[in-house]
DRENTORLO-173620 format. One line per 8 residues: for each residue x, y, z of C-alpha. Coordinates in pm, 1 decimal, padded with zeros to 6 digits. Layout:
X/Y/Z | ...
This chain:
-00571.1/-05547.6/07211.9 | -00497.3/-05416.4/07564.9 | -00755.1/-05197.5/07739.7 | -00603.4/-04859.2/07834.6 | -00722.1/-04516.9/07942.9 | -00416.3/-04295.6/07876.5 | -00413.8/-04369.3/07503.0 | -00710.0/-04432.4/07273.5
-00533.9/-04535.6/06953.2 | -00855.8/-04634.5/06777.2 | -01010.2/-04293.2/06836.5 | -00693.3/-04116.4/06719.0 | -00698.3/-04317.0/06399.8 | -01065.5/-04239.3/06351.4 | -01005.1/-03865.3/06396.7 | -00719.8/-03870.4/06145.6
-00926.4/-04057.9/05890.6 | -01224.1/-03828.1/05935.8 | -01003.2/-03516.8/05902.7 | -00858.1/-03644.0/05575.8 | -01199.1/-03730.6/05437.9 | -01335.7/-03389.9/05540.9 | -01041.0/-03216.4/05371.9 | -01090.7/-03413.6/05049.2
-01463.1/-03342.2/05062.5 | -01390.3/-02970.2/05103.2 | -01167.3/-02975.9/04790.8 | -01435.1/-03158.1/04595.5 | -01700.0/-02906.8/04702.1 | -01462.7/-02622.9/04596.3 | -01422.2/-02776.9/04250.4 | -01797.2/-02817.7/04219.5
-01858.2/-02462.0/04335.2 | -01592.2/-02284.8/04118.5 | -01618.2/-02511.9/03816.6 | -01237.7/-02543.1/03817.9 | -01034.6/-02840.7/03920.2 | -00718.8/-02624.9/03952.6 | -00791.9/-02354.4/04209.8 | -00443.0/-02314.6/04352.3
-00090.1/-02430.2/04284.5 | -00131.9/-02710.3/04539.5 | -00402.4/-02867.5/04323.7 | -00136.9/-02964.3/04067.4 | 00180.0/-02753.7/04018.6 | 00243.8/-02854.2/03658.7 | -00116.0/-02812.3/03543.9 | -00134.3/-02485.7/03739.7
00164.7/-02341.0/03548.1 | 00021.1/-02452.1/03213.9 | -00326.1/-02323.8/03293.8 | -00200.8/-01980.4/03402.7 | 00014.3/-01949.1/03088.9 | -00275.7/-02052.2/02868.5 | -00504.0/-01801.9/03036.2 | -00258.8/-01517.2/02971.7
-00221.6/-01632.0/02609.7 | -00597.0/-01660.4/02570.0 | -00651.2/-01305.7/02697.2 | -00377.6/-01175.3/02463.8 | -00524.8/-01366.8/02170.9 | -00862.7/-01208.4/02233.3 | -00699.2/-00865.8/02241.5 | -00509.4/-00940.2/01919.1
-00835.0/-01044.2/01752.3 | -00988.3/-00716.1/01864.2 | -00683.1/-00530.5/01731.1 | -00720.8/-00698.3/01392.4 | -01083.5/-00589.6/01384.4 | -00983.8/-00231.7/01460.1 | -00716.2/-00241.0/01189.7 | -00973.5/-00367.1/00942.0
-01210.4/-00087.9/01042.0 | -00941.7/00176.9/00996.8 | -00839.4/00048.6/00655.6 | -01203.7/00015.5/00550.0 | -01263.2/00380.4/00641.0 | -00962.3/00482.2/00432.7 | -01070.4/00267.6/00138.4 | -01426.2/00402.3/00146.3
-01290.9/00755.0/00128.1 | -01053.7/00661.1/-00153.6 | -01346.3/00514.7/-00346.4 | -01508.9/00858.4/-00338.2 | -01179.7/01019.4/-00439.5 | -01165.0/00784.3/-00737.0 | -01510.8/00896.8/-00846.9 | -01402.4/01260.3/-00822.1
-01093.2/01194.3/-01035.1 | -01310.3/01019.6/-01293.4 | -01537.9/01324.7/-01310.9 | -01235.4/01552.6/-01320.3 | -01094.4/01363.3/-01616.8 | -01423.3/01387.9/-01804.0 | -01427.2/01762.9/-01746.8 | -01068.2/01798.1/-01871.4
-01135.9/01581.4/-02176.4 | -01439.8/01790.8/-02263.4 | -01239.9/02111.5/-02219.3 | -00967.4/01974.5/-02449.9 | -01223.9/01967.7/-02730.6 | -01150.8/02331.2/-02813.1 | -01347.7/02324.9/-03137.6 | -01673.8/02337.4/-02945.4
-01564.0/02553.7/-02652.4 | -01622.6/02924.5/-02605.6 | -01514.0/03157.5/-02325.4 | -01822.4/03084.2/-02118.1 | -01794.8/02706.0/-02139.8 | -01420.6/02726.0/-02067.5 | -01483.6/02932.1/-01753.0 | -01754.5/02689.9/-01645.9
-01521.7/02392.6/-01696.6 | -01247.9/02560.4/-01494.9 | -01492.6/02639.4/-01213.1 | -01597.8/02274.3/-01214.2 | -01230.3/02170.2/-01188.6 | -01175.5/02399.4/-00888.7 | -01487.6/02271.7/-00712.2 | -01394.0/01908.7/-00769.0
-01041.3/01967.3/-00638.5 | -01172.7/02144.4/-00329.1 | -01409.0/01853.4/-00261.7 | -01122.9/01611.9/-00319.4 | -00901.6/01777.1/-00057.8 | -01190.3/01820.4/00184.3 | -01253.7/01444.4/00182.1 | -00880.8/01376.7/00223.2
-00852.3/01610.4/00521.4 | -01170.9/01489.3/00691.1 | -01098.0/01116.6/00668.3 | -00971.8/01003.9/01005.5 | -00989.6/00727.5/01266.0 | -01005.9/00873.9/01616.0 | -00757.3/01162.1/01589.3 | -00547.8/01005.6/01311.4
-00556.0/01169.9/00970.0 | -00553.7/00870.8/00736.4 | -00507.4/01026.5/00393.0 | -00355.9/01370.3/00453.8 | -00001.1/01252.3/00519.2 | -00049.5/01151.9/00883.6 | 00046.4/00792.2/00801.7 | 00285.1/00862.8/00514.3
00649.3/00768.3/00489.4 | 00879.4/01059.9/00419.5 | 01159.6/01076.6/00165.7 | 01440.8/01329.0/00195.8 | 01678.1/01415.4/-00087.1 | 02034.5/01357.7/00032.3 | 02178.5/01430.1/-00312.4 | 02280.5/01763.8/-00459.5
02087.4/01701.8/-00780.9 | 01714.9/01766.0/-00797.9 | 01622.2/01551.9/-01095.9 | 01394.8/01297.0/-00935.1 | 01090.4/01250.1/-00719.1 | 01045.5/00951.9/-00486.2 | 00734.9/00817.2/-00318.0 | 00684.5/00539.9/-00063.9
00365.7/00337.6/-00025.4 | 00274.9/00000.4/00118.1 | 00328.8/-00189.1/00439.7 | 00647.0/-00133.5/00637.6 | 00695.5/-00499.5/00723.5 | 00686.9/-00601.5/00358.0 | 00912.2/-00326.3/00230.6 | 01241.7/-00415.5/00071.0
01373.9/-00113.8/00258.5 | 01278.5/-00055.0/00622.6 | 01409.5/00298.5/00653.7 | 01731.8/00494.2/00673.3 | 01970.2/00579.6/00390.2 | 01875.6/00421.0/00059.0 | 02113.8/00431.0/-00237.2 | 01966.4/00433.9/-00586.7
02200.2/00356.8/-00876.9 | 02097.6/00393.8/-01239.8 | 02269.5/00156.4/-01481.9 | 02058.5/00253.8/-01785.3 | 01898.4/00595.6/-01812.8 | 01540.3/00620.3/-01930.9 | 01514.5/00739.7/-02289.0 | 01228.2/00857.9/-02503.9
01190.5/00726.6/-02858.0 | 01317.4/00986.0/-03106.2 | 01364.2/01024.3/-03479.6 | 01515.4/01313.4/-03675.3 | 01349.1/01355.1/-04014.6 | 01587.3/01589.3/-04189.8 | 01671.8/01951.3/-04255.8 | 01422.7/02240.4/-04278.9
01120.4/02163.9/-04491.0 | 01060.7/02376.8/-04795.2 | 00729.4/02301.7/-04962.1 | 00676.9/02336.4/-05333.1 | 00369.3/02520.3/-05460.3 | 00063.6/02303.4/-05417.0 | 00254.7/02029.6/-05238.9 | 00064.2/01832.7/-04977.3
00146.8/01513.9/-04789.9 | -00004.8/01316.8/-04505.7 | 00206.7/01234.3/-04203.3 | 00072.4/00957.3/-03985.8 | 00189.0/00928.7/-03625.9 | 00059.7/00626.6/-03434.9 | -00222.2/00605.2/-03690.6 | -00330.5/00971.5/-03660.1
-00324.8/01154.9/-03995.4 | -00173.4/01504.9/-04008.2 | -00192.4/01706.5/-04327.4 | 00119.0/01909.3/-04419.6 | 00117.3/02165.7/-04697.6 | 00292.5/02475.8/-04827.0 | 00117.2/02691.4/-04566.0 | 00146.8/02496.8/-04242.6
00485.1/02334.3/-04312.3 | 00683.7/02601.6/-04490.7 | 00943.5/02589.8/-04212.3 | 01049.6/02349.2/-03941.2 | 00881.3/02570.3/-03679.8 | 00555.8/02576.6/-03878.7 | 00564.2/02201.4/-03935.8 | 00626.7/02142.2/-03565.4
00329.3/02360.8/-03475.8 | 00104.9/02169.3/-03714.4 | 00223.3/01831.7/-03586.0 | 00198.3/01935.0/-03221.1 | -00165.3/02036.6/-03254.5 | -00229.0/01659.4/-03260.4 | 00024.0/01573.9/-02992.2 | -00236.7/01482.8/-02730.6
-00369.3/01221.2/-02973.8 | -00041.6/01092.3/-03114.3 | 00171.3/01095.9/-02798.5 | 00448.9/01247.1/-03012.4 | 00587.6/01601.7/-03025.0 | 00787.7/01766.9/-03301.6 | 01052.6/02034.5/-03257.7 | 01360.4/02187.1/-03415.6
01653.0/01995.5/-03272.7 | 01870.3/02306.6/-03290.2 | 02032.5/02231.7/-03626.6 | 01735.2/02306.3/-03845.5 | 01616.9/01946.8/-03847.8 | 01264.6/01836.5/-03760.3 | 01274.3/01588.8/-03471.9 | 00991.5/01364.8/-03356.6
01008.8/01254.4/-02994.8 | 00770.7/01053.0/-02778.7 | 00595.6/01228.0/-02493.1 | 00667.9/00923.3/-02280.6 | 00993.6/00778.1/-02156.2 | 01064.8/00411.5/-02215.8 | 00952.9/00137.5/-02450.5 | 00587.9/00230.0/-02396.1
00661.1/00548.2/-02593.2 | 00785.1/00373.7/-02907.8 | 00584.3/00502.2/-03202.3 | 00514.5/00452.7/-03571.0 | 00539.1/00715.9/-03843.5 | 00455.6/00709.6/-04212.4 | 00461.5/00971.4/-04488.3 | 00305.5/00959.3/-04835.9
00534.4/01149.5/-05074.0 | 00432.3/01170.5/-05441.2 | 00755.9/01335.7/-05543.4 | 01079.0/01424.1/-05372.9 | 01022.4/01774.0/-05504.4 | 00707.4/01809.8/-05295.4 | 00912.7/01872.8/-04984.7 | 01281.7/01935.5/-04983.7
01467.5/01857.8/-04664.8 | 01306.4/01515.8/-04605.1 | 01644.4/01349.4/-04627.8 | 01589.9/01136.5/-04322.5 | 01405.0/00807.2/-04284.8 | 01099.3/00932.8/-04471.7 | 01280.1/01088.9/-04767.6 | 01190.8/00859.4/-05055.3
00885.6/00885.8/-05278.3 | 00590.7/00661.4/-05212.7 | 00458.1/00562.1/-04874.9 | 00744.9/00540.3/-04631.2 | 00690.1/00394.8/-04284.8 | 00907.9/00330.3/-03986.0 | 00871.1/00218.6/-03629.1 | 01074.1/00421.3/-03383.2
01189.7/00182.8/-03110.0 | 01471.1/00377.8/-02948.0 | 01288.3/00422.3/-02614.7 | 01458.7/00273.3/-02309.4 | 01313.5/00193.6/-01967.4 | 01527.5/00298.3/-01673.0 | 01730.9/00019.8/-01510.3 | 01916.4/00018.3/-01180.3
01918.8/-00087.2/-00817.8 | 01751.7/00036.4/-00499.9 | 01927.9/-00048.4/-00174.0 | 02143.3/-00299.1/-00362.0 | 01844.3/-00487.2/-00502.3 | 01761.5/-00488.5/-00873.7 | 01471.3/-00255.1/-00937.0 | 01190.4/-00273.7/-01189.4
01207.6/-00001.9/-01454.8 | 00904.2/00129.2/-01637.3 | 00965.6/00439.2/-01841.0 | 01149.1/00681.4/-01612.3 | 01019.2/00514.9/-01293.8 | 01242.1/00273.2/-01102.6 | 01065.2/00069.0/-00833.0 | 01151.7/-00191.0/-00573.2
01018.8/-00536.8/-00656.3 | 00734.6/-00492.6/-00406.0 | 00648.3/-00155.5/-00558.3 | 00666.3/00026.4/-00226.7 | 00947.3/00266.2/-00321.1 | 00923.0/00437.3/-00659.7 | 01166.8/00691.9/-00797.4 | 01071.1/00903.1/-01099.9
01364.0/01052.6/-01291.9 | 01363.6/01369.0/-01502.3 | 01569.5/01493.8/-01794.0 | 01941.3/01528.8/-01729.3 | 02039.6/01885.4/-01821.9 | 02400.3/01773.0/-01871.3 | 02306.2/01499.6/-02116.1 | 02413.3/01527.1/-02478.0
02102.7/01334.3/-02568.4 | 01812.8/01555.0/-02460.4 | 01561.1/01272.7/-02447.3 | 01753.9/01087.8/-02174.2 | 01651.6/01098.1/-01808.9 | 01871.9/01178.7/-01513.3 | 02122.2/00897.2/-01461.5 | 02341.4/00993.4/-01165.5
02335.8/00782.6/-00848.7 | 02126.5/00939.1/-00573.2 | 02062.6/00876.0/-00207.4 | 01724.7/00880.8/-00036.4 | 01656.3/00905.0/00334.7 | 01340.0/00705.4/00401.9 | 01157.6/00744.4/00732.0 | 00857.9/00544.9/00854.9
00806.2/00761.2/01164.2 | 00446.8/00839.9/01067.6 | 00352.2/00483.7/00979.1 | 00104.9/00308.4/01205.8 | 00186.4/-00025.6/01370.8 | -00079.9/-00282.8/01451.4 | -00034.4/-00558.2/01711.8 | -00186.5/-00850.0/01523.6
-00066.9/-01132.7/01747.5 | -00031.4/-01229.6/02112.0 | 00348.0/-01209.9/02129.5 | 00606.4/-00934.7/02102.0 | 00696.4/-00864.8/01739.7 | 00363.6/-00984.8/01600.0 | 00311.8/-00647.5/01435.0 | 00245.0/-00503.9/01091.2
00327.5/-00147.3/00997.4 | 00109.2/00034.8/00746.0 | 00189.7/00332.2/00524.7 | -00073.7/00542.1/00347.9 | 00078.3/00800.8/00119.0 | -00022.9/01164.9/00123.8 | -00323.9/01185.3/-00107.3 | -00376.1/01559.0/-00105.2
-00395.1/01708.3/-00452.3 | -00056.5/01876.3/-00405.0 | 00104.8/01531.6/-00368.0 | -00053.3/01356.5/-00665.8 | 00049.0/01364.3/-01031.3 | 00397.5/01499.2/-00962.4 | 00649.5/01448.5/-01239.6 | 00393.1/01410.4/-01515.3
00533.6/01463.7/-01863.6 | 00324.5/01725.6/-02038.7 | 00308.2/01944.5/-02346.9 | 00392.0/02277.1/-02185.5 | 00733.6/02219.6/-02032.5 | 00972.2/02380.7/-02280.4 | 01033.4/02371.0/-02656.3 | 01168.7/02020.0/-02619.1
00892.5/01847.1/-02420.6 | 01156.5/01634.9/-02249.8 | 01388.7/01924.0/-02167.5 | 01302.2/01904.8/-01800.0 | 01532.8/02057.3/-01542.4 | 01320.7/02007.2/-01232.1 | 01003.8/01842.4/-01115.3 | 00795.4/02158.7/-01140.6
00875.3/02218.0/-01507.8 | 00785.8/01874.4/-01637.2 | 00441.9/01994.7/-01735.2 | 00234.8/02308.3/-01721.0 | 00150.7/02205.8/-01365.1 | 00353.9/02062.6/-01078.1 | 00074.6/01848.2/-00934.0 | -00295.5/01770.7/-00949.3
-00366.6/02079.3/-00739.4 | -00232.4/02310.7/-01014.5 | -00430.8/02193.8/-01315.1 | -00653.0/02417.4/-01522.5 | -00829.1/02359.2/-01852.6 | -00827.4/02709.2/-02000.6 | -00631.3/02607.0/-02310.8 | -00597.9/02300.8/-02527.1
-00247.0/02219.9/-02403.9 | -00343.8/02285.2/-02042.9 | -00640.8/02051.1/-02074.9 | -00418.3/01784.2/-02233.4 | -00163.0/01819.8/-01952.7 | -00447.5/01805.8/-01699.9 | -00563.3/01473.6/-01846.3 | -00211.7/01332.3/-01814.2
-00177.5/01445.2/-01453.8 | -00523.6/01313.3/-01364.7 | -00436.1/00977.6/-01521.2 | -00123.7/00957.3/-01305.7 | -00321.3/01061.4/-00997.5 | -00574.6/00786.0/-01069.5 | -00292.8/00532.6/-01102.9 | -00134.7/00647.8/-00774.9
-00467.5/00631.9/-00593.4 | -00540.9/00286.6/-00733.9 | -00195.4/00163.7/-00631.5 | -00257.4/00281.8/-00275.3 | -00597.7/00114.5/-00266.4 | -00442.0/-00205.9/-00397.6 | -00174.1/-00189.9/-00127.9 | -00431.6/-00154.7/00147.6
-00644.7/-00423.7/-00011.5 | -00343.9/-00654.1/-00006.5 | -00287.0/-00566.6/00359.2 | -00642.3/-00673.5/00439.1 | -00646.8/-00987.1/00224.9 | -00290.3/-01101.6/00292.4 | -00242.0/-00990.9/00652.8 | -00552.3/-00893.6/00846.1
-00804.6/-01150.1/00718.5 | -00572.4/-01454.4/00746.3 | -00456.6/-01331.2/01085.3 | -00816.4/-01296.8/01204.0 | -00899.9/-01647.4/01084.8 | -00586.9/-01788.7/01247.9 | -00648.3/-01607.3/01576.7 | -01003.7/-01741.3/01591.1
-00872.9/-02094.3/01534.7 | -00595.6/-02056.4/01794.2 | -00840.2/-01912.1/02048.3 | -01063.5/-02214.9/01999.5 | -00772.1/-02458.3/02042.1 | -00630.8/-02272.3/02342.3 | -00973.3/-02258.3/02507.4 | -01012.5/-02632.1/02456.6
-00670.3/-02694.4/02607.9 | -00749.6/-02469.4/02905.8 | -01077.8/-02650.3/02953.0 | -00898.2/-02982.3/02962.8 | -00654.7/-02850.3/03222.1 | -00879.7/-02663.1/03462.8 | -01249.9/-02730.8/03406.3 | -01424.8/-02950.9/03662.5
-01553.3/-03287.8/03548.5 | -01886.5/-03274.8/03732.0 | -01975.6/-03638.8/03683.1 | -01644.0/-03747.4/03832.4 | -01653.2/-03498.5/04118.3 | -02015.2/-03580.0/04207.1 | -01919.2/-03946.8/04229.7 | -01622.9/-03849.0/04448.4
-01847.4/-03632.2/04668.5 | -02093.9/-03916.9/04721.5 | -01812.9/-04155.0/04814.0 | -01657.0/-03908.7/05057.1 | -01992.2/-03831.1/05225.2 | -02057.8/-04202.3/05286.4 | -01700.5/-04245.3/05402.5 | -01730.6/-03951.8/05643.4
-02051.9/-04089.6/05790.8 | -01888.4/-04431.0/05839.0 | -01581.4/-04277.0/06001.0 | -01800.8/-04074.3/06235.3 | -01981.5/-04390.5/06341.8 | -01654.5/-04576.9/06395.9 | -01510.6/-04283.2/06596.8 | -01816.7/-04295.6/06819.9
-01757.8/-04667.3/06880.5 | -01389.4/-04604.8/06956.9 | -01482.9/-04355.8/07227.0 | -01696.5/-04625.7/07399.5 | -01380.9/-04832.4/07478.4 | -01313.2/-04609.0/07782.8 | -01652.1/-04705.2/07922.8 | -01546.9/-05070.6/07914.7
-01241.8/-04989.4/08129.0 | -01457.5/-04802.4/08380.8 | -01690.4/-05098.4/08411.7 | -01398.4/-05322.5/08513.9 | -01307.2/-05081.8/08798.0 | -01646.2/-05105.8/08968.9
């Protein structure tokens, strides 16, 4: 190699090598210091993109897991309150049942029972109104779906419960078509009863014995009064059908109201006018099975009919029909097509995932006493217990909030309304329980699993392998020291040239 002064190629090469080693050593020290092997896009563009995406997903997953926890807390608060409401309804039913036992009641005990009813209802509504999460009223209608009647007729009542995402109907106009009207089981016995002197028979309705004699069954009206004094036990009411015939009709729409009747007649002469199904002498029995459950569609989908209630298959929209005033058959329910307008404006939406659309909407119906027990069939509507013309006249009371127990019939109607309120409350609790068990809990478990997997993937992409980097650091330090020594030797070449010039 020629000896020159103008150019020191060996030194230049040494400087370049030392610069590169120093730069690599600096990167290694950065990885060791930060704990990340990807500190900028230049460290690996593809891994950088993946790591940044994973980090954003990981943060969102953590937020979603927190959201699921908050949703569970909110629903748990609502369920705890509803558990107390259930206890109140149970006590309320006991009070009404005791008040219905008129044989042992006097004016003082009746007043005391009614005061107890009022106090329990006030406590019920106070719990409903005070149950909230932050500023959200959970049970007082703040999260309820609304239903507007878009039809001229007012022969039905609709309610919406459940989760929005799982609803057959997600809002807007909903058409309800009835293909088979609900019908209560009914049997007409015959013309007006005229009892012979000393005549006495036993009428059994659903196994309950009712004694009829010359005094209490001299006329159809008298016989109906005698029979109806047991109506709360039999589930059957008697009335004059308008032609002088004694009719027996179930207090309940649908097949669940089918009933049995039997009459022990020693002689046809005991009672004239029993020319119907129970006219012959001896023990005559029949099973009245003429009750029909409502059938139809909701939003084009076949509904489930139970009595006069038509529901979507998921049970989240339920329409209760009342007696059709234009019907020739007075035990039939309203059968004209109607249109609902369902709105989920008040429903609450939870973000239960990391991506857009990973949401679940929740509806909690209005549980105030004025909204429970509506449409209950009672004993105090009109002469024909199924002659309903509007929601308010289906029973002595329009809702749970109206009940009193100051008479035998009122107490019986109160029991029926309380039973319906209990069923509605239980249905809402079941809906929220399903939301927790079928949505929140599995989502929480899945999010925890995904967070673990995503964290592991992020660790693989960006976490520093200390053993590897320490080995690299040691190599680069030795290499830097060697390059420094070589650079020093390269700089001594100029001294050799100077020695030749002496």
